[in-house]
N, C-alpha and C positions, 0 to 999 in steps of 0.2 A: 193062476196065470198059466195053467197047463193047456187050456183051450185057445191057443193062439192061431189066428188066421194069417198065414204068411201070404203076401201078395208080391208079384214080380216087380222088380225095379225096372224103369224104362230101358228098353233095349236101345243101344246106340250110346247111351251114357254109361251103361254098365254092361260088361260081358257076361252073358248067361253062364252058369246059373247065378242069379242075383235076386234076393228077396228082401222084403222089409215087413215089419209089423209094428203097429202103434199099441202100446200097453200103458194105460194111465197117462202119465206125462213123459213117458220114455219112447224113443224111436229105436227099434232094433233093426240092424241091417246085417245081412250076410252076403258076401260076394267074393269073387276071386280077384286078387290083386297080384299081378305078375305071376299068375299060375298058382298062387298060394291061397287056400281058403281062409277068409278073413271075416271077423265079426266086429261090429262096432255098436256102441250104445250111446245115444245122445239124449240129453234132458232138455225139455222145453223150458225156455225162460222168457220172461217178458210177455207182454200182450201182443207183440207183433209176430209171435210164432217163431222166434229165433231158437236154434238148437245149439247146444254146447256138447261136444264129445266128452263123455265122462269115463269111458272104458273102451279099449280096443285090444284085439289079440288075433292070433292065428291058430289054426288047427290042422290036423292031418287029413281031414276030409270035409266036404261041404256040410254033411249032416252033423259032424262033430262041431263045426263052427256054429251052426244053428243052436245046438244044444248048449254050447258055451255061452252064447248070447242070452239064452233063456235063463241059465243058471246065474249069470252075473246080474241080469235084470231083476231077478227075484231077490238077490242079495241087496241090490241098490234100493229096491222097493221096501224091503224089510228094514234097512237102515233108516230110510226116509220116515217110516212110521214110528221110529223111536223105540222099537221093541228089542 
């Protein structure tokens, strides 16, 4: 999961910097909410492509928020595989 391609979230809906990455059945997002670097992980459910938020948090910097999203996604993926 280390080779993640972060893509920009749509400007206008999100205040830059704001990025996302899809990893397996997870959607990772990192953005700034009220000036606070925030990360969010959603899991795809159903065939209609609906997403449920499974984890969310904040960090001291935007890069730290991206790292936290990756860390938590790896943990969620590990749990999902039953190992």
